[in-house]
C-alpha positions as CSV (number, residue, x, y, z in Angstrom):
1,X,294.6,94.7,70.3
2,X,296.3,97.0,72.4
3,X,296.5,99.8,69.8
4,X,294.8,102.8,70.7
5,X,293.6,103.0,67.0
6,X,292.0,100.6,64.8
7,X,293.8,98.5,62.4
8,X,291.2,99.0,60.0
9,X,289.1,101.9,58.6
10,X,286.9,100.8,55.9
11,X,286.1,98.0,53.1
12,X,288.4,98.9,50.2
13,X,286.6,96.3,48.3
14,X,285.0,93.3,47.6
15,X,286.4,91.2,44.4
16,X,284.6,88.2,43.8
17,X,284.8,85.6,40.7
18,X,282.3,85.5,38.4
19,X,281.2,83.5,34.9
20,X,281.2,86.7,33.3
21,X,282.6,89.0,34.6
22,X,281.3,91.9,32.1
23,X,277.9,90.9,31.3
24,X,277.5,90.9,34.8
25,X,279.6,94.4,35.4
26,X,277.0,95.7,32.6
27,X,274.1,93.9,34.8
28,X,275.1,96.2,38.1
29,X,275.7,99.9,35.8
30,X,272.2,99.3,33.5
31,X,269.9,98.1,36.1
32,X,271.8,99.4,40.1
33,X,273.7,102.5,38.0
34,X,277.1,101.5,39.1
35,X,279.6,103.6,37.7
36,X,281.7,100.4,35.4
37,X,285.1,101.6,34.9
38,X,287.2,100.5,31.3
39,X,288.9,97.5,33.5
40,X,285.3,96.0,34.2
41,X,284.6,96.9,38.5
42,X,283.8,100.3,40.2
43,X,285.2,102.7,42.6
44,X,282.7,104.0,44.6
45,X,283.1,106.6,47.1
46,X,282.8,108.1,50.7
47,X,283.8,110.2,53.3
48,X,286.4,108.5,56.7
49,X,284.5,108.9,59.6
50,X,287.1,109.2,61.7
51,X,289.1,111.7,59.4
52,X,286.6,113.0,56.9
53,X,289.2,112.2,54.4
54,X,288.0,110.9,50.9
55,X,287.4,107.2,50.2
56,X,286.7,104.5,48.3
57,X,286.3,101.2,48.4
58,X,286.6,99.1,44.5
59,X,284.3,96.7,43.7
60,X,285.0,93.7,40.7
61,X,283.7,90.5,39.7
62,X,286.8,88.7,38.4
63,X,287.1,85.5,36.0
64,X,285.9,82.5,38.0
65,X,289.3,80.9,36.7
66,X,291.7,83.4,38.8
67,X,294.2,82.7,40.5
68,X,294.6,86.0,42.7
69,X,292.7,84.3,45.3
70,X,295.2,82.0,45.6
71,X,295.6,80.1,48.7
72,X,291.7,80.0,48.9
73,X,289.9,78.2,47.6
74,X,286.5,80.9,48.2
75,X,284.9,82.6,45.4
76,X,285.2,86.4,47.1
77,X,288.2,88.0,48.5
78,X,287.2,90.6,50.6
79,X,290.2,93.9,51.5
80,X,290.0,96.3,53.4
81,X,291.5,99.5,54.4
82,X,294.5,100.5,56.8
83,X,296.9,103.0,57.9
84,X,299.9,101.2,58.9
85,X,299.8,97.7,56.3
86,X,303.8,96.8,58.4
87,X,302.2,97.8,61.8
88,X,299.0,95.2,61.1
89,X,300.4,92.7,59.3
90,X,303.0,92.2,62.5
91,X,300.6,92.5,65.1
92,X,298.8,89.9,63.2
93,X,301.9,87.5,62.7
94,X,302.1,88.6,66.8
95,X,298.8,87.0,67.7
96,X,299.6,83.5,65.0
97,X,297.1,84.6,62.3
98,X,298.0,83.2,58.8
99,X,299.7,86.4,57.2
100,X,301.0,85.0,53.9
101,X,304.5,86.3,52.6
102,X,302.8,88.3,49.8
103,X,303.0,91.9,49.2
104,X,302.5,94.2,46.3
105,X,303.9,97.7,46.0
106,X,301.8,99.9,43.2
107,X,300.5,103.1,41.9
108,X,297.4,102.3,44.3
109,X,299.8,101.6,47.2
110,X,300.9,98.8,49.8
111,X,298.7,95.4,50.2
112,X,299.6,92.6,52.3
113,X,297.7,89.1,52.9
114,X,296.3,87.2,55.8
115,X,294.2,84.2,56.1
116,X,291.0,83.9,58.1
117,X,290.3,80.5,60.2
118,X,287.5,79.4,57.2
119,X,290.3,80.2,54.8
120,X,289.2,83.5,53.2
121,X,292.2,85.5,51.6
122,X,291.6,89.1,53.1
123,X,293.8,92.2,51.6
124,X,295.0,94.7,53.3
125,X,295.5,98.1,51.9
126,X,297.7,100.9,52.7
127,X,296.4,103.5,50.0
128,X,299.7,105.8,48.7
129,X,297.2,108.4,48.7
130,X,293.3,108.9,47.5
131,X,294.4,110.7,44.2
132,X,295.9,107.2,43.0
133,X,293.5,105.2,44.9
134,X,290.8,106.8,42.2
135,X,292.5,106.0,38.8
136,X,291.4,103.8,36.9
137,X,293.6,100.5,36.9
138,X,292.8,97.0,38.3
139,X,295.0,93.9,40.1
140,X,293.5,92.2,38.4
141,X,295.3,90.0,35.9
């Protein structure tokens, strides 16, 4: 990597398959005090070390039969926050990484996807703004 700025500046989310996502979310709320949103996951705020700006990490169980993690067959997906999605994806392609022809654009921001050498789906997220990143909505279908 020849950039002077890091491509990834934080963990945007942890998404994993669960047999009963609602019951599991309730367990985390009841026993660990994680404040759950209406869609069944949590938005956990923090501040960026490099800029001091407010940021967040999303924690969300998905149903065990979700197809959202495809083409990966792994039981989890990581989401990393980036400042420049297009530049990050272009650099990964140039380095020979398995960048998918899949993307999303939503009120939470823009998303791109790469598969690591062991088959884990990695979602790259360029937040539209921190205000929208804290909204109570989900990418789960």
